[in-house]
C-alpha positions as CSV (number, residue, x, y, z in Angstrom):
1,M,-24.3,-3.3,-69.7
2,D,-22.0,-2.7,-72.6
3,V,-22.1,-1.1,-76.1
4,A,-23.9,-4.2,-77.3
5,D,-26.6,-3.8,-74.9
6,I,-27.2,-0.2,-75.7
7,Q,-27.3,-0.9,-79.5
8,R,-30.2,-3.1,-79.1
9,I,-32.1,-1.1,-76.4
10,M,-31.9,1.6,-78.7
11,G,-32.1,0.4,-81.9
12,I,-29.2,2.1,-83.5
13,S,-26.3,1.1,-85.0
14,R,-22.7,-0.3,-83.7
15,A,-21.0,3.1,-85.2
16,S,-23.6,5.3,-83.8
17,A,-23.4,3.3,-80.2
18,Y,-19.8,3.7,-80.0
19,E,-20.5,7.5,-81.0
20,L,-22.8,8.0,-78.3
21,V,-20.9,5.9,-75.1
22,H,-18.0,8.5,-76.1
23,T,-20.3,11.8,-76.5
24,P,-19.9,14.2,-73.2
25,G,-22.3,13.7,-70.6
26,F,-23.0,9.9,-71.3
27,P,-22.6,7.6,-68.3
28,A,-19.7,5.5,-69.8
29,F,-16.8,4.2,-68.1
30,R,-13.6,1.9,-69.4
31,R,-12.9,-0.7,-67.3
32,G,-9.6,-2.3,-68.8
33,R,-10.4,-2.1,-72.6
34,L,-14.4,-2.9,-72.2
35,I,-16.6,0.0,-72.2
36,K,-19.4,-0.5,-69.7
37,V,-22.4,1.6,-68.6
38,S,-24.2,1.4,-65.6
39,K,-28.0,0.6,-66.1
40,I,-29.0,3.1,-63.6
41,A,-27.2,5.5,-65.0
42,F,-28.1,4.7,-68.5
43,F,-32.0,4.6,-68.0
44,E,-31.8,8.0,-65.8
45,W,-30.0,9.4,-68.6
46,M,-32.8,8.2,-70.8
47,A,-35.3,9.5,-68.8
48,K,-33.6,13.1,-68.7
49,G,-33.8,12.9,-72.6
50,S,-31.7,16.1,-72.6
51,E,-29.5,14.3,-74.9
52,T,-29.6,13.5,-78.5
53,V,-28.8,10.2,-80.1
54,P,-25.9,10.0,-82.5
55,G,-27.3,8.6,-86.2
56,S,-31.0,9.4,-85.0
57,D,-33.1,12.2,-86.3
58,K,-34.2,13.5,-83.3
């Protein structure tokens, strides 16, 4: 998945999505210039629920 996918799934702004993928502990990695996220790792991270989403009121 890419940052746009994260943005759409979570219903957050583009800026918040980029802030999130740069958060320590978030399962993102670089492939050249692109930021990618493993689907499995992302949903495991979501299920864990221990992190907060930038720009949200959680």
